[in-house]
Structures are given as C-alpha cells and as structure tokens.
C-alpha positions, 0 to 999 in steps of 0.5 A: 131176941133173934135166932139162926135157923139151921136148914137145907133148901126145899125141907117141908119141916124147915119151912115149918120151923120158919113159919113158927118164927114168923109167927111169933115175930122173931127175926132169924137168919136161915143157914142152909147146909147141904142135903145129907152132910147136914145131919152131921153140921147141924152136930158140929154148931152144938145140936144133939140130934141130926135133924132139921129145923135146927135153931139157935136163939141169941140168949143161948137156948136151942130147939131142934124138930117141928115139935120141940121148936113150938114148945121153946117158942111158947115159953119165950113168947106165950102171945099166940101159942103154937101148942094146941091145948086139946087132946085132938090138936095134939094128936094132929100135931103127932101125926104131922110129925110122925106119919104125914111129914114122912109120907110126903117125904118118900113120896116126892123122892120117889117120884123125883128119882123114878122121873124128874118131870113129874114133879113141878119144875123137875122139883124147881116150881113150887111154894117151897123154892128149889128142892134139895139142890139147884142142879137137876142132876145132883137133886134127882142123885139126892133123891134117890139118896133119901130114899135109901136113908128113910128106908123107903123099899119099893113095897113101902112106896107102893103103901104111900101111893095107896094110903094118898085118899086116906092120908088126905080124908084125914087132912080134911076131916081135922079142917071140917071138925075145925082141929086144923084151920081154925081161928087161930093157926097153931103148930099142926097148921104150919107142920100140915101145910108144909107137908101138903106143900111138898106133895104139891111138887108132884104134877098128878096130884096137884088137882087132887088137892085142888078139890079137897079142903086141905087146899084151903089150909094151904093157900091159907098158911102159904099165903102169909109166908114169906117167899121160899129162898133160893138155895145157897 
C-alpha cells in the first residue's frame, strides 16, 4: 500500500499526518500546494473539505485531517493502533485538534507578522522545516493572511499569549498521567508534538519549552521522524 499526501510547507497538521503514515509503515509521496490556494486545490483533486493533510491511498480510500486519518489507518493496518482506546486519550486527541493546533498556528503567525526576527531563522529553522514559503517577504505576507483567515483579532492574540502557561500545563499534566508519551505512541502524541514543534519556532518560548516535561514528548516523536522536506 502506498499513498499520496497533499500538503503545504511547514504545516504542523501535515507533519502529524506524515508521522502517522510513518508509524504504520506506509510509503507516501508528498505533494505541496501553495498556502492559500491549497484550500481550492485539495477539492480539485477530489477531497470534500479544504484542509490538509489530505491523503489518497492507492486502493482509492481517502482521509482528510488529523482526526480522520488515524481511523482510516487503523482500519488498513490494525497493528500499532493510533486511535486511543480510553476516554482520556480521546479527549487529548480532540483537544490537540480543536485547541492546541489552532493556538500554535495563531501564535506563530502573529509573531511572524509582527516581527519575523522573533522566529527561529525568521521562520526557516525548526523541526518542521521552512514555514509556508522559502521567501521571507511572502512568508510575512502569508502569516498576515493566516491571521485573517482564522479571524485572529488582537484580542484573540492577547488571549493566546496569556493562555500559554495554561496550554503547556495541560500537556505536562497529561504526560505525568501517562495519557501522552506512554509506552506506545498514539495519534494525540503525534498531534501534540507537531503543534509544540510549531510553537518552538517562537524564540521567546524556547526556554519555557525546554524546562517542561513537554520537551520529552517533542524530542521522542521527532527523533523518530524523517527530516522535514524543503518547500516546493
């Protein structure tokens, strides 16, 4: 079984999808779409929604998003299941998709739009590779567009900053309880680690991440991962 993964450069959600495919041992080729137009292009190639990751398997099956993909993968390859079998794990999976993923996206977009120097390598150096585009000017413009698309008002951006401690405390608590970073990695581990990898681009946040249990999950997941691809 092989797959085609439709993506945008530097996407933490896409990296979650890659990690899940690697976990199941399914070879895939990655097709990068330009950020923004990707919302139309994924529909053009046959998906119902406009989000990535969008995965097409050689047998015709499709999966889109970081919640549907692990369920399809578990149907295809039952060994080393991705979907949690307990309520706490399912809660962590939902929170990673609905809350953490959005928080990390807004935080990094806001930092990049405000001051590119606040990001590692101006958004070009990190575990996810180059974010959005290899061109610095267009990266800043795209970051502003991300804030508009996700309706990240200044009030929302202030709230995101104020919630940083609360967000990271929740990750740490789940690690302490064994919900995350347990004996076997599951879908919430990959989703949380990918979002933390995106947040890690914010230079001011790096020391805070390094002192927390969350860094153990981040290092564990990304020590297993293939190198981030260069943007198309």
